VMD Tcl script that builds the backbone (N, CA, C; Angstrom):
set m [mol new atoms 291]
animate dup $m
set s [atomselect $m all]
$s set {name element resname resid chain x y z} {
  {N N MET 1 A -11.750 -13.568 -17.105}
  {CA C MET 1 A -12.945 -12.643 -16.794}
  {C C MET 1 A -13.337 -11.935 -18.024}
  {N N THR 2 A -14.608 -11.779 -18.085}
  {CA C THR 2 A -15.092 -10.970 -19.403}
  {C C THR 2 A -15.112 -9.405 -18.982}
  {N N SER 3 A -15.208 -8.659 -19.842}
  {CA C SER 3 A -15.119 -7.263 -19.742}
  {C C SER 3 A -16.400 -6.781 -18.941}
  {N N THR 4 A -17.320 -7.452 -18.853}
  {CA C THR 4 A -18.526 -7.119 -18.083}
  {C C THR 4 A -18.375 -7.299 -16.598}
  {N N THR 5 A -17.536 -8.399 -16.362}
  {CA C THR 5 A -17.425 -8.632 -14.813}
  {C C THR 5 A -16.005 -8.276 -14.255}
  {N N LYS 6 A -15.165 -7.695 -15.068}
  {CA C LYS 6 A -13.882 -7.247 -14.617}
  {C C LYS 6 A -13.782 -6.338 -13.571}
  {N N GLY 7 A -14.712 -5.419 -13.645}
  {CA C GLY 7 A -14.852 -4.422 -12.525}
  {C C GLY 7 A -15.691 -4.672 -11.413}
  {N N LEU 8 A -16.285 -5.761 -11.354}
  {CA C LEU 8 A -17.297 -6.151 -10.096}
  {C C LEU 8 A -16.414 -6.559 -9.022}
  {N N LYS 9 A -16.918 -6.413 -7.879}
  {CA C LYS 9 A -16.146 -6.876 -6.682}
  {C C LYS 9 A -17.293 -7.570 -5.852}
  {N N SER 10 A -16.667 -8.489 -5.063}
  {CA C SER 10 A -17.536 -9.327 -4.205}
  {C C SER 10 A -17.953 -8.268 -2.970}
  {N N SER 11 A -19.024 -8.703 -2.475}
  {CA C SER 11 A -19.580 -7.884 -1.128}
  {C C SER 11 A -18.624 -7.887 -0.132}
  {N N PHE 12 A -17.566 -9.035 0.068}
  {CA C PHE 12 A -16.692 -9.010 1.062}
  {C C PHE 12 A -15.563 -7.723 0.716}
  {N N ASP 13 A -15.170 -7.985 -0.577}
  {CA C ASP 13 A -14.086 -7.061 -1.002}
  {C C ASP 13 A -14.563 -5.582 -0.725}
  {N N LEU 14 A -15.995 -5.291 -1.040}
  {CA C LEU 14 A -16.478 -3.892 -0.828}
  {C C LEU 14 A -16.496 -3.499 0.635}
  {N N ALA 15 A -16.894 -4.484 1.481}
  {CA C ALA 15 A -16.838 -4.250 2.951}
  {C C ALA 15 A -15.458 -4.154 3.545}
  {N N MET 16 A -14.498 -4.793 2.920}
  {CA C MET 16 A -13.025 -4.588 3.488}
  {C C MET 16 A -12.652 -3.090 2.943}
  {N N GLU 17 A -13.028 -2.642 1.889}
  {CA C GLU 17 A -12.614 -1.473 1.290}
  {C C GLU 17 A -13.276 -0.293 2.288}
  {N N ARG 18 A -14.538 -0.619 2.602}
  {CA C ARG 18 A -15.157 0.444 3.375}
  {C C ARG 18 A -14.647 0.538 4.799}
  {N N LEU 19 A -14.132 -0.502 5.408}
  {CA C LEU 19 A -13.459 -0.587 6.704}
  {C C LEU 19 A -12.231 0.123 6.571}
  {N N ALA 20 A -11.488 -0.159 5.534}
  {CA C ALA 20 A -10.101 0.413 5.255}
  {C C ALA 20 A -10.247 2.082 5.104}
  {N N SER 21 A -11.211 2.455 4.514}
  {CA C SER 21 A -11.594 3.785 4.241}
  {C C SER 21 A -11.795 4.632 5.319}
  {N N LYS 22 A -12.478 4.008 6.492}
  {CA C LYS 22 A -12.802 4.482 7.728}
  {C C LYS 22 A -11.604 4.416 8.665}
  {N N GLY 23 A -10.566 4.060 8.303}
  {CA C GLY 23 A -9.377 3.810 9.232}
  {C C GLY 23 A -9.309 2.683 10.110}
  {N N ASP 24 A -10.229 1.682 10.020}
  {CA C ASP 24 A -10.220 0.589 10.768}
  {C C ASP 24 A -9.210 -0.265 10.355}
  {N N VAL 25 A -8.363 -0.969 11.163}
  {CA C VAL 25 A -7.338 -1.798 10.932}
  {C C VAL 25 A -7.868 -3.166 10.740}
  {N N ILE 26 A -7.587 -3.908 9.864}
  {CA C ILE 26 A -7.938 -5.244 9.574}
  {C C ILE 26 A -6.797 -6.207 9.815}
  {N N VAL 27 A -6.902 -7.065 10.801}
  {CA C VAL 27 A -5.930 -7.927 11.340}
  {C C VAL 27 A -6.244 -9.343 10.774}
  {N N GLN 28 A -5.014 -9.842 10.122}
  {CA C GLN 28 A -5.062 -11.318 9.661}
  {C C GLN 28 A -4.603 -12.146 10.935}
  {N N LEU 29 A -5.544 -13.009 11.174}
  {CA C LEU 29 A -5.297 -13.915 12.249}
  {C C LEU 29 A -4.270 -15.258 11.807}
  {N N SER 30 A -3.516 -15.712 12.686}
  {CA C SER 30 A -2.809 -16.868 12.309}
  {C C SER 30 A -3.594 -18.090 12.563}
  {N N GLN 31 A -3.208 -19.260 11.991}
  {CA C GLN 31 A -4.070 -20.386 12.367}
  {C C GLN 31 A -4.095 -20.816 13.722}
  {N N GLU 32 A -3.029 -20.549 14.508}
  {CA C GLU 32 A -3.059 -21.034 16.003}
  {C C GLU 32 A -4.153 -19.948 16.571}
  {N N GLN 33 A -4.257 -18.775 16.156}
  {CA C GLN 33 A -5.334 -17.709 16.750}
  {C C GLN 33 A -6.618 -18.255 16.554}
  {N N LYS 34 A -6.874 -18.733 15.165}
  {CA C LYS 34 A -8.070 -19.283 14.824}
  {C C LYS 34 A -8.374 -20.364 15.606}
  {N N ASP 35 A -7.476 -21.294 15.721}
  {CA C ASP 35 A -7.968 -22.466 16.582}
  {C C ASP 35 A -8.109 -22.240 17.938}
  {N N ALA 36 A -7.251 -21.472 18.604}
  {CA C ALA 36 A -7.537 -20.749 19.845}
  {C C ALA 36 A -8.891 -20.231 19.979}
  {N N LEU 37 A -9.300 -19.544 19.027}
  {CA C LEU 37 A -10.634 -18.645 19.204}
  {C C LEU 37 A -11.774 -19.882 18.952}
  {N N ALA 38 A -11.617 -20.767 18.204}
  {CA C ALA 38 A -12.549 -21.961 18.061}
  {C C ALA 38 A -12.674 -22.731 19.354}
  {N N THR 39 A -11.670 -22.899 19.902}
  {CA C THR 39 A -11.521 -23.718 21.141}
  {C C THR 39 A -12.291 -22.807 22.431}
  {N N VAL 40 A -12.112 -21.549 22.420}
  {CA C VAL 40 A -12.668 -20.637 23.488}
  {C C VAL 40 A -14.184 -20.707 23.105}
  {N N GLY 41 A -14.546 -20.590 21.899}
  {CA C GLY 41 A -16.073 -20.549 21.586}
  {C C GLY 41 A -16.727 -21.895 22.024}
  {N N ALA 42 A -15.912 -23.046 21.564}
  {CA C ALA 42 A -16.532 -24.354 22.041}
  {C C ALA 42 A -16.614 -24.486 23.540}
  {N N LYS 43 A -15.590 -24.113 24.216}
  {CA C LYS 43 A -15.717 -24.224 25.797}
  {C C LYS 43 A -16.837 -23.434 26.182}
  {N N SER 44 A -17.046 -22.165 25.775}
  {CA C SER 44 A -18.061 -21.332 26.270}
  {C C SER 44 A -19.605 -21.806 25.897}
  {N N LYS 45 A -19.680 -22.533 24.862}
  {CA C LYS 45 A -20.938 -23.172 24.354}
  {C C LYS 45 A -21.297 -24.241 25.328}
  {N N ALA 46 A -20.267 -25.009 25.559}
  {CA C ALA 46 A -20.531 -26.297 26.453}
  {C C ALA 46 A -20.719 -25.823 27.847}
  {N N ALA 47 A -20.067 -24.734 28.229}
  {CA C ALA 47 A -20.387 -24.369 29.654}
  {C C ALA 47 A -21.753 -23.680 29.730}
  {N N ILE 48 A -22.424 -22.985 28.725}
  {CA C ILE 48 A -23.643 -22.445 28.626}
  {C C ILE 48 A -24.593 -23.734 28.705}
  {N N ALA 49 A -24.366 -24.683 27.712}
  {CA C ALA 49 A -25.207 -25.830 27.584}
  {C C ALA 49 A -25.292 -26.356 29.045}
  {N N GLU 50 A -24.187 -26.551 29.725}
  {CA C GLU 50 A -24.290 -27.250 31.069}
  {C C GLU 50 A -25.128 -26.504 32.060}
  {N N ILE 51 A -25.009 -25.130 32.063}
  {CA C ILE 51 A -25.723 -24.109 32.828}
  {C C ILE 51 A -27.376 -24.402 32.548}
  {N N GLU 52 A -27.512 -24.463 31.244}
  {CA C GLU 52 A -28.959 -24.545 30.798}
  {C C GLU 52 A -29.617 -25.918 31.112}
  {N N ILE 53 A -28.789 -26.912 31.104}
  {CA C ILE 53 A -29.346 -28.202 31.672}
  {C C ILE 53 A -29.563 -28.225 33.074}
  {N N MET 54 A -28.679 -27.838 33.905}
  {CA C MET 54 A -28.712 -27.882 35.296}
  {C C MET 54 A -29.811 -26.907 35.825}
  {N N TYR 55 A -29.828 -25.713 35.157}
  {CA C TYR 55 A -31.076 -24.764 35.745}
  {C C TYR 55 A -32.332 -25.192 34.968}
  {N N GLY 56 A -32.250 -26.130 33.885}
  {CA C GLY 56 A -33.528 -26.441 33.365}
  {C C GLY 56 A -34.180 -27.335 34.206}
  {N N LYS 57 A -33.613 -28.265 34.848}
  {CA C LYS 57 A -33.963 -29.280 35.862}
  {C C LYS 57 A -34.697 -28.598 37.066}
  {N N LYS 58 A -33.895 -27.623 37.596}
  {CA C LYS 58 A -34.341 -26.951 38.770}
  {C C LYS 58 A -35.603 -26.087 38.466}
  {N N LEU 59 A -35.596 -25.324 37.190}
  {CA C LEU 59 A -36.697 -24.514 36.851}
  {C C LEU 59 A -38.054 -25.577 36.700}
  {N N ALA 60 A -37.763 -26.625 35.932}
  {CA C ALA 60 A -38.941 -27.494 35.834}
  {C C ALA 60 A -39.532 -27.928 37.128}
  {N N GLU 61 A -38.729 -28.284 37.911}
  {CA C GLU 61 A -39.205 -28.553 39.563}
  {C C GLU 61 A -39.970 -27.496 40.057}
  {N N ALA 62 A -39.516 -26.223 40.056}
  {CA C ALA 62 A -39.946 -25.125 40.581}
  {C C ALA 62 A -41.457 -24.736 39.946}
  {N N ARG 63 A -41.310 -25.025 38.686}
  {CA C ARG 63 A -42.662 -24.695 37.976}
  {C C ARG 63 A -43.722 -25.721 38.229}
  {N N ARG 64 A -43.245 -26.856 38.361}
  {CA C ARG 64 A -44.221 -28.066 38.873}
  {C C ARG 64 A -44.932 -27.695 40.209}
  {N N ALA 65 A -43.937 -27.144 41.036}
  {CA C ALA 65 A -44.333 -26.881 42.376}
  {C C ALA 65 A -45.224 -25.677 42.540}
  {N N GLY 66 A -45.284 -24.877 41.336}
  {CA C GLY 66 A -45.895 -23.656 41.337}
  {C C GLY 66 A -45.245 -22.492 42.055}
  {N N ASP 67 A -44.052 -22.577 42.353}
  {CA C ASP 67 A -43.174 -21.655 43.071}
  {C C ASP 67 A -42.634 -20.479 42.185}
  {N N LYS 68 A -43.518 -19.400 41.838}
  {CA C LYS 68 A -43.080 -18.463 40.933}
  {C C LYS 68 A -41.874 -17.659 41.353}
  {N N GLU 69 A -41.862 -17.490 42.651}
  {CA C GLU 69 A -40.650 -16.618 43.222}
  {C C GLU 69 A -39.438 -17.350 42.882}
  {N N LYS 70 A -39.347 -18.715 43.056}
  {CA C LYS 70 A -38.109 -19.568 42.842}
  {C C LYS 70 A -37.794 -19.615 41.347}
  {N N VAL 71 A -38.837 -19.758 40.660}
  {CA C VAL 71 A -38.693 -19.750 39.287}
  {C C VAL 71 A -37.926 -18.424 38.833}
  {N N ALA 72 A -38.503 -17.304 39.346}
  {CA C ALA 72 A -37.772 -15.965 38.813}
  {C C ALA 72 A -36.423 -15.933 39.288}
  {N N LYS 73 A -36.210 -16.371 40.534}
  {CA C LYS 73 A -34.798 -16.178 41.168}
  {C C LYS 73 A -33.922 -17.225 40.392}
  {N N LEU 74 A -34.334 -18.420 39.944}
  {CA C LEU 74 A -33.501 -19.389 39.134}
  {C C LEU 74 A -33.232 -18.662 37.746}
  {N N GLU 75 A -34.282 -18.137 37.109}
  {CA C GLU 75 A -34.014 -17.650 35.914}
  {C C GLU 75 A -32.903 -16.461 35.840}
  {N N GLU 76 A -33.008 -15.547 36.796}
  {CA C GLU 76 A -32.002 -14.583 36.849}
  {C C GLU 76 A -30.643 -15.068 37.164}
  {N N THR 77 A -30.609 -16.014 38.205}
  {CA C THR 77 A -29.235 -16.656 38.341}
  {C C THR 77 A -28.715 -17.263 37.195}
  {N N MET 78 A -29.441 -17.913 36.319}
  {CA C MET 78 A -29.084 -18.582 35.038}
  {C C MET 78 A -28.732 -17.446 34.162}
  {N N ARG 79 A -29.439 -16.546 34.045}
  {CA C ARG 79 A -28.947 -15.353 33.085}
  {C C ARG 79 A -27.679 -14.695 33.542}
  {N N GLU 80 A -27.464 -14.469 34.850}
  {CA C GLU 80 A -26.160 -13.884 35.199}
  {C C GLU 80 A -24.932 -14.780 35.029}
  {N N GLU 81 A -25.252 -16.133 35.255}
  {CA C GLU 81 A -24.005 -17.177 35.041}
  {C C GLU 81 A -23.799 -17.139 33.541}
  {N N ILE 82 A -24.778 -17.136 32.550}
  {CA C ILE 82 A -24.467 -17.149 31.230}
  {C C ILE 82 A -23.837 -15.869 30.798}
  {N N ALA 83 A -24.186 -14.670 31.409}
  {CA C ALA 83 A -23.549 -13.517 31.007}
  {C C ALA 83 A -22.092 -13.571 31.452}
  {N N ARG 84 A -21.759 -14.133 32.682}
  {CA C ARG 84 A -20.534 -14.161 33.081}
  {C C ARG 84 A -19.516 -15.136 32.084}
  {N N ILE 85 A -20.124 -16.178 31.590}
  {CA C ILE 85 A -19.501 -16.969 30.799}
  {C C ILE 85 A -19.052 -16.306 29.327}
  {N N ARG 86 A -20.051 -15.534 28.971}
  {CA C ARG 86 A -19.915 -14.811 27.727}
  {C C ARG 86 A -19.016 -13.633 27.869}
  {N N ASP 87 A -18.922 -13.076 29.056}
  {CA C ASP 87 A -17.925 -11.931 29.391}
  {C C ASP 87 A -16.556 -12.510 29.367}
  {N N ARG 88 A -16.460 -13.573 30.054}
  {CA C ARG 88 A -15.218 -14.231 30.057}
  {C C ARG 88 A -14.694 -14.772 28.656}
  {N N GLU 89 A -15.639 -15.331 27.918}
  {CA C GLU 89 A -15.172 -15.700 26.377}
  {C C GLU 89 A -14.744 -14.233 25.625}
  {N N THR 90 A -15.456 -13.257 25.772}
  {CA C THR 90 A -15.084 -11.928 25.157}
  {C C THR 90 A -13.568 -11.601 25.552}
  {N N ALA 91 A -13.374 -11.570 26.910}
  {CA C ALA 91 A -12.106 -11.260 27.350}
  {C C ALA 91 A -10.971 -12.043 26.903}
  {N N GLU 92 A -11.195 -13.484 26.958}
  {CA C GLU 92 A -10.453 -14.427 26.138}
  {C C GLU 92 A -10.051 -14.198 24.808}
  {N N ARG 93 A -11.092 -13.844 24.029}
  {CA C ARG 93 A -11.007 -13.574 22.630}
  {C C ARG 93 A -10.191 -12.402 22.298}
  {N N GLN 94 A -10.231 -11.450 23.192}
  {CA C GLN 94 A -9.661 -10.218 22.996}
  {C C GLN 94 A -8.110 -10.459 23.287}
  {N N LYS 95 A -7.575 -11.415 24.265}
  {CA C LYS 95 A -6.539 -11.678 24.561}
  {C C LYS 95 A -5.652 -12.378 23.413}
  {N N ILE 96 A -6.347 -13.124 22.775}
  {CA C ILE 96 A -5.914 -14.021 21.587}
  {C C ILE 96 A -5.593 -13.189 20.471}
  {N N ARG 97 A -6.436 -12.235 20.199}
  {CA C ARG 97 A -6.331 -11.394 19.086}
  {C C ARG 97 A -5.253 -10.334 19.332}
}
mol reanalyze $m
mol bondsrecalc $m
mol representation Tube
mol addrep $m
């Protein structure tokens, strides 16, 4: 390192210092935890994609039929199911950490 870059820190280092100064604990994850988190994320993405495909077909049919009430109901149900999947993912991630 040259004398001009010796004191420079990366934005990551600066962010970590800020977190530490606020008293936030920074936890290092094991490789098993990282793998488990990746698996949980992949499963959630797959479940959401499945819901979007399933409801996408139903929504397309309802739109073609011009049934606005059914479209609204299907959209709401789809949002609720996706929210439930994301909530479950968040809970699983918390358990892993």
